[in-house]
N, C-alpha and C positions, 0 to 999 in steps of 0.2 A: 323487886321490880321497881325501877325508877318511874317517877311521875313526870309526865311531860305535858305541858299545856301551851299550845300555840294558837293564839287567836289574833291574827294580824290583819286588819282590814287593808284593803288595796290602797286606799288613800294614805295610810300611814307607812307603806312600804317604800323603801328607798329604791330608786330605779336600778342602782348597782346590785342591790340584793335580789331584785327580780331577774336581772341578767345572770346573776350567779345561780339562781334557782333553774332557770332555763338551761344554763350550761351543765348543771349537775344532771338534769334529765337527758340532755343531748348526748352526753358522754357515757351515761349508764343505760339509758332506756330506749333511746330512739331507734335502735336496731330492730325492736320488735313493736314499740308503741308509737302512735302518733302523739307528738307532744305539743302541737300547735293548736290553733283555734279551728282548724279544718284539716281535712285529708283523712285517708284511711290508714290504719296500723299496718305495717308491713307484715306482721304475724297475725294470722287470722284469729287466734285465741287471745290476742292481747288487746284490750280495750284502749281506745284513745284516752289520754289523760284528761281531756276536757269532760269526759263522761264520768270519770271517777268522783268528781266533786258533786255530781248528781247522785251517785249511788251510795257514797259513804260520807258520814259526818267528817268534816276536816280534822277534828281531834283524833278519830280513829285512824285516819290516813297518817297523821304525824306520829302516833304511837307505833304503827306498823313500820314506818321508815326507821324509827329508833330501835326497834327490837328485831328487825329483819322480816321482810315480807315473804310469806310462804305462798307459793303459787300453785294453782291446780294443774298446770302443764310442766312437765319435767325439765324442759330446756331453759327455763327462767332461772338465772343465778340469784342467789340470795345477796341482797345488799343491805348494809347497815350504814346509815348516815350519821354524821356528827350533828349535834344540836344546831350549830350554825347552818349546816347544809339543809337540814330539815326546815328551819325558818325560812331559808331562801327558796326552797322548793314549794312550800306552802304559799309564800308570797306570790310566786310565779303562777301557781295553780289558781289563785284567786283572780288572776287577770283573765283567765279563759272564760 
């Protein structure tokens, strides 16, 4: 198992990296999850991403994105992101 450490403060994040993180979530996750700072998720069992940062330590989210997220509901596909995509997603999530 590879070790992944992503601790990127918002102030250090490049705006293009934040945009790339939002794009990664928009293209993969927005069908079910609310990915912005407000609004409800389209799928009742999919929590808004702004709540994930409250529920889970960021390093756990980064590791899950690297290894593949296993979901409690059967219609969620498994996604594995590249290290660059994970950094971008984490940079975006820190803005929420």
